[in-house]
Each structure stands twice: as structure tokens, then as C-alpha cells.
All heavy atoms as TSV, in Angstrom:
chain	resi	resn	atom	element	x	y	z
A	1	MET	N	N	-5.860	73.110	80.201
A	1	MET	CA	C	-6.978	72.452	79.698
A	1	MET	C	C	-6.649	70.971	79.108
A	1	MET	O	O	-5.767	70.946	78.268
A	1	MET	CB	C	-7.776	73.205	78.727
A	1	MET	CG	C	-9.182	72.571	78.308
A	1	MET	SD	S	-10.031	73.784	77.452
A	1	MET	CE	C	-10.831	72.919	76.304
A	2	ALA	N	N	-7.294	69.928	79.707
A	2	ALA	CA	C	-6.911	68.610	79.350
A	2	ALA	C	C	-7.601	68.313	77.930
A	2	ALA	O	O	-8.572	68.904	77.573
A	2	ALA	CB	C	-7.588	67.680	80.329
A	3	GLN	N	N	-6.807	67.564	77.086
A	3	GLN	CA	C	-7.292	67.179	75.739
A	3	GLN	C	C	-8.075	65.824	75.896
A	3	GLN	O	O	-7.565	64.891	76.413
A	3	GLN	CB	C	-6.084	67.124	74.858
A	3	GLN	CG	C	-6.600	66.819	73.462
A	3	GLN	CD	C	-5.275	66.940	72.469
A	3	GLN	OE1	O	-4.256	66.937	72.939
A	3	GLN	NE2	N	-5.621	66.895	71.262
A	4	LEU	N	N	-9.221	65.892	75.274
A	4	LEU	CA	C	-10.010	64.653	75.131
A	4	LEU	C	C	-9.588	63.833	73.947
A	4	LEU	O	O	-9.516	64.346	72.815
A	4	LEU	CB	C	-11.516	64.986	75.147
A	4	LEU	CG	C	-12.551	63.889	75.209
A	4	LEU	CD1	C	-12.406	63.012	76.440
A	4	LEU	CD2	C	-13.934	64.391	74.963
A	5	VAL	N	N	-9.193	62.589	74.210
A	5	VAL	CA	C	-8.840	61.761	73.128
A	5	VAL	C	C	-9.881	60.541	72.892
A	5	VAL	O	O	-10.151	59.894	73.914
A	5	VAL	CB	C	-7.409	61.087	73.390
A	5	VAL	CG1	C	-7.024	60.129	72.381
A	5	VAL	CG2	C	-6.404	62.258	73.720
A	6	ALA	N	N	-10.316	60.443	71.685
A	6	ALA	CA	C	-11.247	59.348	71.421
A	6	ALA	C	C	-10.624	57.954	71.443
A	6	ALA	O	O	-9.376	57.840	71.106
A	6	ALA	CB	C	-11.866	59.542	69.985
A	7	PRO	N	N	-11.261	57.026	72.097
A	7	PRO	CA	C	-10.712	55.587	72.109
A	7	PRO	C	C	-10.753	55.144	70.623
A	7	PRO	O	O	-11.408	55.465	69.787
A	7	PRO	CB	C	-11.623	54.851	72.985
A	7	PRO	CG	C	-12.878	55.589	72.827
A	7	PRO	CD	C	-12.576	57.026	72.707
A	8	PRO	N	N	-9.827	53.975	70.374
A	8	PRO	CA	C	-9.921	53.435	69.075
A	8	PRO	C	C	-11.266	52.750	68.805
A	8	PRO	O	O	-11.972	52.295	69.679
A	8	PRO	CB	C	-8.910	52.370	69.208
A	8	PRO	CG	C	-8.513	52.039	70.658
A	8	PRO	CD	C	-8.998	53.304	71.396
A	9	VAL	N	N	-11.776	52.855	67.629
A	9	VAL	CA	C	-13.069	52.237	67.206
A	9	VAL	C	C	-12.940	50.767	67.132
A	9	VAL	O	O	-11.920	50.248	66.505
A	9	VAL	CB	C	-13.451	52.880	65.840
A	9	VAL	CG1	C	-14.761	52.223	65.449
A	9	VAL	CG2	C	-13.632	54.354	65.936
A	10	PRO	N	N	-13.824	50.091	67.733
A	10	PRO	CA	C	-13.684	48.549	67.786
A	10	PRO	C	C	-13.853	48.092	66.215
A	10	PRO	O	O	-14.382	48.720	65.451
A	10	PRO	CB	C	-14.836	48.012	68.571
A	10	PRO	CG	C	-15.840	49.291	68.716
A	10	PRO	CD	C	-15.012	50.532	68.408
A	11	ALA	N	N	-13.536	46.760	66.138
A	11	ALA	CA	C	-13.535	46.117	64.836
A	11	ALA	C	C	-15.046	46.095	64.335
A	11	ALA	O	O	-15.170	46.007	63.036
A	11	ALA	CB	C	-12.962	44.796	64.887
A	12	ARG	N	N	-16.039	45.982	65.161
A	12	ARG	CA	C	-17.320	45.955	64.691
A	12	ARG	C	C	-18.089	47.038	65.419
A	12	ARG	O	O	-17.758	47.553	66.450
A	12	ARG	CB	C	-17.889	44.709	65.018
A	12	ARG	CG	C	-18.135	44.383	66.634
A	12	ARG	CD	C	-19.086	43.202	66.801
A	12	ARG	NE	N	-19.259	43.084	68.287
A	12	ARG	CZ	C	-20.213	43.885	68.984
A	12	ARG	NH1	N	-20.918	44.736	68.389
A	12	ARG	NH2	N	-20.265	43.706	70.274
A	13	ALA	N	N	-19.085	47.589	64.688
A	13	ALA	CA	C	-19.866	48.519	65.251
A	13	ALA	C	C	-20.757	48.032	66.413
A	13	ALA	O	O	-21.168	46.866	66.308
A	13	ALA	CB	C	-20.808	49.293	64.217
A	14	PRO	N	N	-21.000	48.875	67.388
A	14	PRO	CA	C	-21.906	48.398	68.588
A	14	PRO	C	C	-23.294	47.861	68.002
A	14	PRO	O	O	-23.683	48.572	67.178
A	14	PRO	CB	C	-21.853	49.424	69.504
A	14	PRO	CG	C	-20.951	50.478	69.142
A	14	PRO	CD	C	-20.670	50.078	67.744
A	15	ARG	N	N	-23.916	46.972	68.710
A	15	ARG	CA	C	-25.218	46.573	68.424
A	15	ARG	C	C	-26.221	47.654	68.832
A	15	ARG	O	O	-27.267	47.947	68.097
A	15	ARG	CB	C	-25.535	45.322	69.165
A	15	ARG	CG	C	-26.180	44.238	68.293
A	15	ARG	CD	C	-26.343	42.864	68.870
A	15	ARG	NE	N	-26.673	42.857	70.326
A	15	ARG	CZ	C	-27.986	42.730	70.730
A	15	ARG	NH1	N	-28.952	42.689	69.824
A	15	ARG	NH2	N	-28.176	42.787	72.007
A	16	ILE	N	N	-25.994	48.198	70.001
A	16	ILE	CA	C	-26.817	49.298	70.541
A	16	ILE	C	C	-25.890	50.529	70.844
A	16	ILE	O	O	-24.976	50.454	71.688
A	16	ILE	CB	C	-27.437	48.807	71.915
A	16	ILE	CG1	C	-28.457	47.596	71.582
A	16	ILE	CG2	C	-28.284	49.991	72.452
A	16	ILE	CD1	C	-28.788	46.933	72.882
A	17	LEU	N	N	-26.124	51.627	70.073
A	17	LEU	CA	C	-25.212	52.676	70.143
A	17	LEU	C	C	-26.015	53.911	70.962
A	17	LEU	O	O	-27.174	54.337	70.509
A	17	LEU	CB	C	-24.889	53.158	68.765
A	17	LEU	CG	C	-24.057	54.279	68.660
A	17	LEU	CD1	C	-22.580	53.992	69.158
A	17	LEU	CD2	C	-23.895	54.778	67.257
A	18	GLY	N	N	-25.421	54.390	71.958
A	18	GLY	CA	C	-25.900	55.567	72.627
A	18	GLY	C	C	-25.304	56.855	72.092
A	18	GLY	O	O	-24.028	56.818	71.848
A	19	ILE	N	N	-26.050	57.896	71.827
A	19	ILE	CA	C	-25.548	59.057	71.283
A	19	ILE	C	C	-25.929	60.270	72.223
A	19	ILE	O	O	-27.137	60.372	72.585
A	19	ILE	CB	C	-26.065	59.379	69.836
A	19	ILE	CG1	C	-25.691	58.091	68.891
A	19	ILE	CG2	C	-25.483	60.658	69.317
A	19	ILE	CD1	C	-26.224	58.301	67.568
A	20	ASP	N	N	-25.014	61.125	72.677
A	20	ASP	CA	C	-25.236	62.123	73.490
A	20	ASP	C	C	-24.353	63.386	73.105
A	20	ASP	O	O	-23.196	63.200	72.631
A	20	ASP	CB	C	-25.117	61.852	74.860
A	20	ASP	CG	C	-25.812	62.815	75.863
A	20	ASP	OD1	O	-26.551	63.724	75.296
A	20	ASP	OD2	O	-25.622	62.728	77.143
A	21	GLU	N	N	-24.802	64.515	73.306
A	21	GLU	CA	C	-23.947	65.747	73.104
A	21	GLU	C	C	-23.393	66.209	74.470
A	21	GLU	O	O	-24.075	66.065	75.480
A	21	GLU	CB	C	-24.705	66.733	72.311
A	21	GLU	CG	C	-25.816	67.295	72.878
A	21	GLU	CD	C	-26.678	68.295	72.111
A	21	GLU	OE1	O	-26.842	68.049	70.978
A	21	GLU	OE2	O	-27.215	69.211	72.735
A	22	PHE	N	N	-22.441	66.892	74.355
A	22	PHE	CA	C	-21.721	67.573	75.673
A	22	PHE	C	C	-20.916	68.666	75.196
A	22	PHE	O	O	-20.764	69.023	74.046
A	22	PHE	CB	C	-20.714	66.559	76.291
A	22	PHE	CG	C	-19.611	66.175	75.371
A	22	PHE	CD1	C	-18.305	66.981	75.670
A	22	PHE	CD2	C	-19.595	65.354	74.310
A	22	PHE	CE1	C	-17.210	66.672	74.975
A	22	PHE	CE2	C	-18.538	65.025	73.530
A	22	PHE	CZ	C	-17.272	65.719	73.902
A	23	ALA	N	N	-20.651	69.468	76.279
A	23	ALA	CA	C	-19.908	70.790	75.950
A	23	ALA	C	C	-18.494	70.601	76.255
A	23	ALA	O	O	-18.068	70.285	77.350
A	23	ALA	CB	C	-20.482	71.922	76.785
A	24	PHE	N	N	-17.654	70.885	75.325
A	24	PHE	CA	C	-16.180	70.911	75.420
A	24	PHE	C	C	-15.964	72.243	76.393
A	24	PHE	O	O	-15.229	72.224	77.249
A	24	PHE	CB	C	-15.445	71.145	74.139
A	24	PHE	CG	C	-15.249	69.922	73.338
A	24	PHE	CD1	C	-16.009	69.739	72.188
A	24	PHE	CD2	C	-14.521	68.801	73.837
A	24	PHE	CE1	C	-15.847	68.541	71.465
A	24	PHE	CE2	C	-14.333	67.689	73.058
A	24	PHE	CZ	C	-14.973	67.567	71.863
A	25	ARG	N	N	-16.632	73.293	75.945
A	25	ARG	CA	C	-16.654	74.597	76.675
A	25	ARG	C	C	-18.039	75.176	76.743
A	25	ARG	O	O	-18.669	75.518	75.614
A	25	ARG	CB	C	-15.628	75.430	75.846
A	25	ARG	CG	C	-15.440	76.749	76.604
A	25	ARG	CD	C	-14.203	77.440	76.052
A	25	ARG	NE	N	-13.989	78.679	76.722
A	25	ARG	CZ	C	-13.351	79.729	76.277
A	25	ARG	NH1	N	-12.777	79.587	75.114
A	25	ARG	NH2	N	-13.207	80.814	76.996
A	26	LYS	N	N	-18.566	75.194	77.890
A	26	LYS	CA	C	-20.046	75.625	77.932
A	26	LYS	C	C	-20.354	76.977	77.290
A	26	LYS	O	O	-19.749	77.858	77.226
A	26	LYS	CB	C	-20.402	75.797	79.418
A	26	LYS	CG	C	-21.851	75.921	79.591
A	26	LYS	CD	C	-22.176	75.952	81.053
A	26	LYS	CE	C	-23.707	76.126	81.310
A	26	LYS	NZ	N	-23.937	76.214	82.725
A	27	GLY	N	N	-21.406	76.795	76.325
A	27	GLY	CA	C	-21.912	77.801	75.647
A	27	GLY	C	C	-21.159	78.171	74.353
A	27	GLY	O	O	-21.477	79.096	73.570
A	28	ARG	N	N	-20.048	77.495	74.059
A	28	ARG	CA	C	-19.234	77.813	72.899
A	28	ARG	C	C	-18.971	76.612	71.916
A	28	ARG	O	O	-19.168	76.643	70.815
A	28	ARG	CB	C	-17.845	78.315	73.336
A	28	ARG	CG	C	-18.061	79.646	74.020
A	28	ARG	CD	C	-16.705	80.225	74.358
A	28	ARG	NE	N	-16.892	81.584	75.022
A	28	ARG	CZ	C	-16.771	82.701	74.494
A	28	ARG	NH1	N	-16.382	82.862	73.315
A	28	ARG	NH2	N	-16.864	83.736	75.217
A	29	THR	N	N	-18.395	75.453	72.559
A	29	THR	CA	C	-17.926	74.337	71.654
A	29	THR	C	C	-18.675	73.093	72.121
A	29	THR	O	O	-18.445	72.763	73.354
A	29	THR	CB	C	-16.531	74.240	71.754
A	29	THR	OG1	O	-15.841	75.485	71.433
A	29	THR	CG2	C	-15.974	73.235	70.830
A	30	TYR	N	N	-19.337	72.467	71.275
A	30	TYR	CA	C	-20.032	71.138	71.670
A	30	TYR	C	C	-19.529	69.989	70.812
A	30	TYR	O	O	-18.944	70.099	69.759
A	30	TYR	CB	C	-21.517	71.311	71.407
A	30	TYR	CG	C	-22.179	72.385	72.371
A	30	TYR	CD1	C	-22.273	73.631	71.937
A	30	TYR	CD2	C	-22.602	71.983	73.492
A	30	TYR	CE1	C	-22.817	74.605	72.886
A	30	TYR	CE2	C	-23.211	72.894	74.442
A	30	TYR	CZ	C	-23.169	74.246	74.050
A	30	TYR	OH	O	-23.799	75.311	74.932
A	31	GLY	N	N	-19.732	68.811	71.428
A	31	GLY	CA	C	-19.229	67.546	70.706
A	31	GLY	C	C	-20.316	66.522	70.811
A	31	GLY	O	O	-21.343	66.720	71.564
A	32	THR	N	N	-20.003	65.411	70.318
A	32	THR	CA	C	-20.955	64.256	70.398
A	32	THR	C	C	-20.180	63.042	70.912
A	32	THR	O	O	-19.064	62.694	70.345
A	32	THR	CB	C	-21.688	63.907	69.081
A	32	THR	OG1	O	-22.277	65.171	68.696
A	32	THR	CG2	C	-22.685	62.840	69.114
A	33	VAL	N	N	-20.691	62.264	71.865
A	33	VAL	CA	C	-20.058	61.031	72.297
A	33	VAL	C	C	-20.948	59.943	71.881
A	33	VAL	O	O	-22.090	60.006	72.000
A	33	VAL	CB	C	-19.724	61.051	73.817
A	33	VAL	CG1	C	-21.040	61.108	74.661
A	33	VAL	CG2	C	-18.960	59.915	74.249
A	34	LEU	N	N	-20.258	58.848	71.361
A	34	LEU	CA	C	-20.997	57.587	70.988
A	34	LEU	C	C	-20.504	56.579	71.915
A	34	LEU	O	O	-19.356	56.273	72.120
A	34	LEU	CB	C	-20.609	57.339	69.572
A	34	LEU	CG	C	-20.775	58.440	68.494
A	34	LEU	CD1	C	-20.218	57.960	67.100
A	34	LEU	CD2	C	-22.153	58.778	68.326
A	35	VAL	N	N	-21.498	55.817	72.548
A	35	VAL	CA	C	-21.291	54.847	73.469
A	35	VAL	C	C	-21.844	53.501	73.184
A	35	VAL	O	O	-22.988	53.468	72.692
A	35	VAL	CB	C	-21.900	55.249	74.792
A	35	VAL	CG1	C	-21.558	54.274	76.050
A	35	VAL	CG2	C	-21.256	56.664	75.219
A	36	ASP	N	N	-21.145	52.434	73.371
A	36	ASP	CA	C	-21.605	51.093	73.291
A	36	ASP	C	C	-22.401	50.820	74.475
A	36	ASP	O	O	-21.818	50.612	75.633
A	36	ASP	CB	C	-20.472	50.087	73.126
A	36	ASP	CG	C	-20.839	48.771	72.943
A	36	ASP	OD1	O	-22.031	48.363	73.317
A	36	ASP	OD2	O	-20.107	47.921	72.442
A	37	VAL	N	N	-23.643	50.815	74.399
A	37	VAL	CA	C	-24.559	50.748	75.564
A	37	VAL	C	C	-24.404	49.318	76.273
A	37	VAL	O	O	-24.453	49.266	77.529
A	37	VAL	CB	C	-26.061	50.960	75.147
A	37	VAL	CG1	C	-26.986	50.685	76.259
A	37	VAL	CG2	C	-26.231	52.317	74.658
A	38	GLU	N	N	-24.223	48.257	75.471
A	38	GLU	CA	C	-24.158	47.017	76.085
A	38	GLU	C	C	-22.813	46.829	76.836
A	38	GLU	O	O	-22.881	46.147	78.000
A	38	GLU	CB	C	-24.120	45.893	74.940
A	38	GLU	CG	C	-25.437	45.767	74.279
A	38	GLU	CD	C	-25.411	44.706	73.222
A	38	GLU	OE1	O	-24.503	44.711	72.304
A	38	GLU	OE2	O	-26.353	43.887	73.242
A	39	ASN	N	N	-21.796	47.396	76.457
A	39	ASN	CA	C	-20.568	47.388	77.204
A	39	ASN	C	C	-20.227	48.550	78.209
A	39	ASN	O	O	-19.148	48.713	78.790
A	39	ASN	CB	C	-19.347	47.186	76.344
A	39	ASN	CG	C	-19.443	45.905	75.537
A	39	ASN	OD1	O	-19.866	44.924	76.093
A	39	ASN	ND2	N	-19.088	45.791	74.243
A	40	SER	N	N	-21.020	49.628	78.117
A	40	SER	CA	C	-20.890	50.884	78.878
A	40	SER	C	C	-19.477	51.393	78.513
A	40	SER	O	O	-18.831	51.899	79.439
A	40	SER	CB	C	-21.030	50.668	80.214
A	40	SER	OG	O	-22.372	50.174	80.607
A	41	ARG	N	N	-19.075	51.494	77.279
A	41	ARG	CA	C	-17.780	51.993	76.826
A	41	ARG	C	C	-17.958	53.037	75.799
A	41	ARG	O	O	-18.703	52.827	74.870
A	41	ARG	CB	C	-16.870	50.942	76.378
A	41	ARG	CG	C	-16.517	50.021	77.499
A	41	ARG	CD	C	-15.496	48.942	76.943
A	41	ARG	NE	N	-14.991	48.308	78.133
A	41	ARG	CZ	C	-13.852	47.715	78.213
A	41	ARG	NH1	N	-12.908	47.836	77.189
A	41	ARG	NH2	N	-13.415	47.069	79.275
A	42	PRO	N	N	-17.103	54.129	75.807
A	42	PRO	CA	C	-17.197	55.100	74.668
A	42	PRO	C	C	-16.593	54.416	73.497
A	42	PRO	O	O	-15.608	53.654	73.516
A	42	PRO	CB	C	-16.318	56.224	75.188
A	42	PRO	CG	C	-15.549	55.643	76.401
A	42	PRO	CD	C	-16.293	54.425	76.915
A	43	VAL	N	N	-17.198	54.807	72.367
A	43	VAL	CA	C	-16.836	54.239	71.115
A	43	VAL	C	C	-15.991	55.284	70.281
A	43	VAL	O	O	-14.931	54.994	69.691
A	43	VAL	CB	C	-18.023	53.711	70.208
A	43	VAL	CG1	C	-17.490	53.310	68.888
A	43	VAL	CG2	C	-18.743	52.556	70.923
A	44	ASP	N	N	-16.587	56.473	70.275
A	44	ASP	CA	C	-15.865	57.537	69.583
A	44	ASP	C	C	-16.399	58.855	70.145
A	44	ASP	O	O	-17.407	58.945	70.847
A	44	ASP	CB	C	-16.179	57.506	68.067
A	44	ASP	CG	C	-15.115	58.112	67.260
A	44	ASP	OD1	O	-14.188	58.794	67.735
A	44	ASP	OD2	O	-15.217	57.790	66.076
A	45	VAL	N	N	-15.661	59.981	69.832
A	45	VAL	CA	C	-15.953	61.279	70.150
A	45	VAL	C	C	-15.953	62.119	68.896
A	45	VAL	O	O	-15.018	62.121	68.195
A	45	VAL	CB	C	-15.129	62.014	71.245
A	45	VAL	CG1	C	-15.409	63.294	71.489
A	45	VAL	CG2	C	-15.047	61.042	72.500
A	46	LEU	N	N	-17.043	62.794	68.501
A	46	LEU	CA	C	-17.114	63.595	67.331
A	46	LEU	C	C	-16.879	65.111	67.710
A	46	LEU	O	O	-17.283	65.507	68.794
A	46	LEU	CB	C	-18.416	63.392	66.635
A	46	LEU	CG	C	-18.781	61.910	66.231
A	46	LEU	CD1	C	-20.157	61.907	65.525
A	46	LEU	CD2	C	-17.639	61.435	65.402
A	47	PRO	N	N	-16.204	65.897	66.843
A	47	PRO	CA	C	-15.862	67.217	67.284
A	47	PRO	C	C	-16.986	68.264	67.218
A	47	PRO	O	O	-16.785	69.426	67.551
A	47	PRO	CB	C	-14.785	67.640	66.246
A	47	PRO	CG	C	-15.257	66.775	64.962
A	47	PRO	CD	C	-15.813	65.475	65.629
A	48	ASN	N	N	-18.243	67.849	66.926
A	48	ASN	CA	C	-19.355	68.758	66.928
A	48	ASN	C	C	-20.709	67.981	67.242
A	48	ASN	O	O	-20.691	66.828	67.519
A	48	ASN	CB	C	-19.406	69.391	65.517
A	48	ASN	CG	C	-19.561	68.412	64.364
A	48	ASN	OD1	O	-20.342	67.517	64.425
A	48	ASN	ND2	N	-18.726	68.476	63.256
A	49	ARG	N	N	-21.747	68.624	67.031
A	49	ARG	CA	C	-23.091	68.035	67.359
A	49	ARG	C	C	-23.947	67.968	66.130
A	49	ARG	O	O	-25.188	67.996	66.215
A	49	ARG	CB	C	-23.709	68.521	68.695
A	49	ARG	CG	C	-24.005	70.074	68.578
A	49	ARG	CD	C	-24.607	70.509	69.794
A	49	ARG	NE	N	-24.862	71.956	69.661
A	49	ARG	CZ	C	-25.382	72.526	70.625
A	49	ARG	NH1	N	-25.708	72.060	71.801
A	49	ARG	NH2	N	-25.620	73.957	70.541
A	50	GLU	N	N	-23.393	67.990	64.949
A	50	GLU	CA	C	-24.052	67.940	63.767
A	50	GLU	C	C	-24.640	66.601	63.399
A	50	GLU	O	O	-23.878	65.495	63.556
A	50	GLU	CB	C	-23.280	68.471	62.589
A	50	GLU	CG	C	-22.670	69.936	62.843
A	50	GLU	CD	C	-23.849	70.912	62.961
A	50	GLU	OE1	O	-24.810	70.911	62.246
A	50	GLU	OE2	O	-23.689	71.857	63.790
A	51	THR	N	N	-25.895	66.471	62.847
A	51	THR	CA	C	-26.379	65.177	62.498
A	51	THR	C	C	-25.632	64.536	61.441
A	51	THR	O	O	-25.454	63.340	61.298
A	51	THR	CB	C	-27.770	65.212	62.187
A	51	THR	OG1	O	-28.023	66.261	61.171
A	51	THR	CG2	C	-28.740	65.539	63.375
A	52	GLY	N	N	-25.152	65.373	60.484
A	52	GLY	CA	C	-24.278	64.977	59.366
A	52	GLY	C	C	-23.079	64.295	59.856
A	52	GLY	O	O	-22.602	63.128	59.299
A	53	SER	N	N	-22.464	64.630	60.898
A	53	SER	CA	C	-21.139	64.056	61.460
A	53	SER	C	C	-21.566	62.526	61.988
A	53	SER	O	O	-20.745	61.669	61.763
A	53	SER	CB	C	-20.620	64.792	62.478
A	53	SER	OG	O	-20.142	66.067	62.019
A	54	VAL	N	N	-22.730	62.481	62.689
A	54	VAL	CA	C	-23.099	61.185	63.116
A	54	VAL	C	C	-23.524	60.198	61.969
A	54	VAL	O	O	-23.136	59.011	61.913
A	54	VAL	CB	C	-24.320	61.267	64.119
A	54	VAL	CG1	C	-24.924	59.888	64.491
A	54	VAL	CG2	C	-23.935	62.081	65.369
A	55	ALA	N	N	-24.159	60.828	60.967
A	55	ALA	CA	C	-24.585	59.957	59.860
A	55	ALA	C	C	-23.340	59.569	59.000
A	55	ALA	O	O	-23.206	58.345	58.650
A	55	ALA	CB	C	-25.458	60.779	58.861
A	56	ASP	N	N	-22.361	60.338	58.980
A	56	ASP	CA	C	-21.059	59.881	58.261
A	56	ASP	C	C	-20.426	58.814	59.078
A	56	ASP	O	O	-19.901	57.854	58.486
A	56	ASP	CB	C	-20.079	61.173	58.115
A	56	ASP	CG	C	-20.635	62.163	57.138
A	56	ASP	OD1	O	-21.521	61.814	56.287
A	56	ASP	OD2	O	-20.021	63.307	57.124
A	57	TRP	N	N	-20.418	58.977	60.406
A	57	TRP	CA	C	-19.622	57.914	61.173
A	57	TRP	C	C	-20.389	56.679	61.055
A	57	TRP	O	O	-19.808	55.612	60.872
A	57	TRP	CB	C	-19.755	58.383	62.665
A	57	TRP	CG	C	-18.956	57.524	63.506
A	57	TRP	CD1	C	-17.674	57.578	63.844
A	57	TRP	CD2	C	-19.413	56.374	64.188
A	57	TRP	NE1	N	-17.313	56.533	64.640
A	57	TRP	CE2	C	-18.402	55.730	64.897
A	57	TRP	CE3	C	-20.732	55.681	64.220
A	57	TRP	CZ2	C	-18.445	54.469	65.627
A	57	TRP	CZ3	C	-20.792	54.570	65.030
A	57	TRP	CH2	C	-19.735	53.969	65.680
A	58	LEU	N	N	-21.698	56.637	61.095
A	58	LEU	CA	C	-22.509	55.393	60.974
A	58	LEU	C	C	-22.282	54.816	59.541
A	58	LEU	O	O	-22.160	53.603	59.505
A	58	LEU	CB	C	-23.981	55.685	61.188
A	58	LEU	CG	C	-24.510	56.030	62.532
A	58	LEU	CD1	C	-25.899	56.507	62.640
A	58	LEU	CD2	C	-24.296	54.811	63.444
A	59	GLN	N	N	-22.249	55.658	58.637
A	59	GLN	CA	C	-21.904	55.208	57.215
A	59	GLN	C	C	-20.579	54.448	57.094
A	59	GLN	O	O	-20.483	53.398	56.501
A	59	GLN	CB	C	-21.936	56.348	56.214
A	59	GLN	CG	C	-22.179	55.845	54.805
A	59	GLN	CD	C	-23.444	55.400	54.410
A	59	GLN	OE1	O	-24.414	55.253	55.249
A	59	GLN	NE2	N	-23.695	55.057	53.175
A	60	GLU	N	N	-19.513	54.970	57.802
A	60	GLU	CA	C	-18.275	54.462	57.721
A	60	GLU	C	C	-18.234	53.115	58.482
A	60	GLU	O	O	-17.353	52.165	58.177
A	60	GLU	CB	C	-17.373	55.376	58.459
A	60	GLU	CG	C	-17.014	56.575	57.685
A	60	GLU	CD	C	-16.087	57.646	58.549
A	60	GLU	OE1	O	-15.703	57.207	59.638
A	60	GLU	OE2	O	-15.940	58.672	58.116
A	61	GLN	N	N	-19.126	52.839	59.450
A	61	GLN	CA	C	-19.097	51.604	60.162
A	61	GLN	C	C	-19.899	50.563	59.534
A	61	GLN	O	O	-19.849	49.392	59.831
A	61	GLN	CB	C	-19.700	51.729	61.615
A	61	GLN	CG	C	-19.063	52.934	62.394
A	61	GLN	CD	C	-17.539	52.811	62.466
A	61	GLN	OE1	O	-16.980	51.794	62.779
A	61	GLN	NE2	N	-16.830	53.905	62.071
A	62	THR	N	N	-20.679	50.848	58.412
A	62	THR	CA	C	-21.571	49.924	57.870
A	62	THR	C	C	-20.713	49.035	56.759
A	62	THR	O	O	-20.028	49.615	55.943
A	62	THR	CB	C	-22.591	50.642	56.989
A	62	THR	OG1	O	-23.356	51.414	57.837
A	62	THR	CG2	C	-23.492	49.621	56.319
A	63	VAL	N	N	-20.724	47.823	56.945
A	63	VAL	CA	C	-20.061	46.869	56.016
A	63	VAL	C	C	-21.135	46.134	55.217
A	63	VAL	O	O	-21.952	45.360	55.738
A	63	VAL	CB	C	-19.169	45.927	56.798
A	63	VAL	CG1	C	-18.467	44.967	55.947
A	63	VAL	CG2	C	-18.168	46.681	57.675
A	64	TRP	N	N	-21.054	46.167	53.975
A	64	TRP	CA	C	-22.107	45.550	53.122
A	64	TRP	C	C	-21.525	44.368	52.413
A	64	TRP	O	O	-20.493	44.183	51.924
A	64	TRP	CB	C	-22.645	46.444	52.106
A	64	TRP	CG	C	-23.460	47.511	52.757
A	64	TRP	CD1	C	-22.970	48.823	52.933
A	64	TRP	CD2	C	-24.725	47.545	53.239
A	64	TRP	NE1	N	-23.927	49.671	53.605
A	64	TRP	CE2	C	-25.017	48.794	53.722
A	64	TRP	CE3	C	-25.677	46.652	53.357
A	64	TRP	CZ2	C	-26.241	49.162	54.337
A	64	TRP	CZ3	C	-26.836	46.881	53.927
A	64	TRP	CH2	C	-27.177	48.167	54.448
């Protein structure tokens, strides 16, 4: 089985972020892919499909 490796996170968060879930293994293990919609490039892959994981990722990208 091939291992999925997340690409490096860009220096800035994308302006338009697409979020979708997918199955690592159908019916058993799911993940979330984050995509920069403007560039059509994956930004990150999260190991689950929990909203808390997405919220944590977004919080990490926020620069105040």
C-alpha cells in the first residue's frame, strides 16, 4: 500500500481553501484534504475528518 505524504504548507495560507474528505481505506479510515482552490494544489492532508482537526489547522495558519 502506498503512503500518502502531505506537501509542505506554503508560507501563507491560501485565500480560498477547499476542504474535502476521502477514504484512505473505504469504510474504515478517512482523512481530509485541504486544497488551494486558486492554484489547484493540495495544501495539507489531515489524518481524520474531524472538524476540530480542520479548526486547529486553520488556527495554526492565522497570523495576528
